[in-house]
C-alpha positions as CSV (number, residue, x, y, z in Angstrom):
1,M,0.1,0.1,-0.1
2,F,2.5,2.7,1.0
3,E,5.9,2.2,0.5
4,P,9.0,2.0,3.4
5,T,10.4,5.3,2.0
6,I,7.4,7.4,2.4
7,I,7.0,6.2,5.7
8,I,9.5,7.2,6.9
9,A,9.7,10.6,5.3
10,A,6.1,11.1,6.7
11,A,7.3,9.8,9.9
12,S,10.5,12.1,10.1
13,L,8.2,15.3,9.3
14,L,6.2,14.7,11.8
15,G,8.4,14.2,13.9
16,L,10.2,17.2,12.7
17,I,7.2,19.5,13.6
18,V,7.0,18.0,16.8
19,V,10.2,18.9,18.0
20,A,10.0,22.4,16.1
21,G,6.5,22.8,18.7
22,A,8.2,21.8,21.7
23,M,11.0,24.5,20.6
24,L,8.8,26.9,20.1
25,R,6.9,26.6,23.6
26,G,10.5,26.5,25.0
27,W,11.2,30.1,23.6
28,R,8.0,31.5,24.6
29,E,8.1,30.3,28.1
30,W,11.9,31.6,28.4
31,L,10.6,35.0,27.0
32,E,8.2,35.1,29.2
33,L,10.7,34.6,31.8
34,K,13.0,37.6,31.0
35,R,10.1,39.5,30.8
36,S,9.1,39.3,34.2
37,E,12.4,38.8,35.7
38,L,13.0,43.0,33.8
39,Q,9.8,43.8,35.4
40,R,11.2,42.7,38.8
41,E,14.3,44.7,38.3
42,N,12.3,47.8,37.6
43,T,10.4,47.5,40.7
44,P,12.1,49.7,43.6
45,R,13.2,47.5,46.5
46,E,14.9,48.1,50.1
47,E,18.7,47.9,49.9
48,G,19.2,45.3,52.8
49,S,18.1,46.0,56.4
50,P,18.3,49.4,58.2
51,F,19.2,47.5,61.3
52,G,22.3,46.5,59.4
53,A,23.4,49.7,58.3
54,A,22.7,51.7,61.8
55,R,25.1,49.2,63.5
56,I,27.9,50.1,60.9
57,E,27.2,53.9,61.5
58,I,27.6,53.3,65.6
59,A,30.7,51.4,64.7
60,D,32.2,54.5,63.1
61,L,31.0,56.6,65.5
62,K,32.7,54.3,68.1
63,E,35.6,54.6,66.6
64,R,35.5,57.9,65.6
65,I,34.7,59.0,69.1
66,R,37.9,56.5,70.3
67,K,40.5,58.5,68.0
68,L,38.9,61.9,69.2
69,E,39.8,60.8,72.7
70,A,43.1,59.6,72.1
71,I,43.8,63.4,70.5
72,A,42.7,64.6,73.9
73,S,44.6,62.4,75.6
74,G,47.9,63.5,73.5
75,V,48.2,59.5,72.7
76,D,49.7,58.9,68.8
77,L,47.5,56.3,67.1
């Protein structure tokens, strides 16, 4: 009825269509992922904890006070 070459060609064409469809779907999903990442980057976000920044500031102030006290007492650092 059908020759083996026609069956092989039809199966190959069908396989190619399935693979191309899967790749197209993956491409669309990847583009959607990149769009969501770009939207997430454009939203404002906080840069770390305010408590961490406060601790750094306090440590810096303590260091300055120590240096000023050393200068006031006449000690070289």
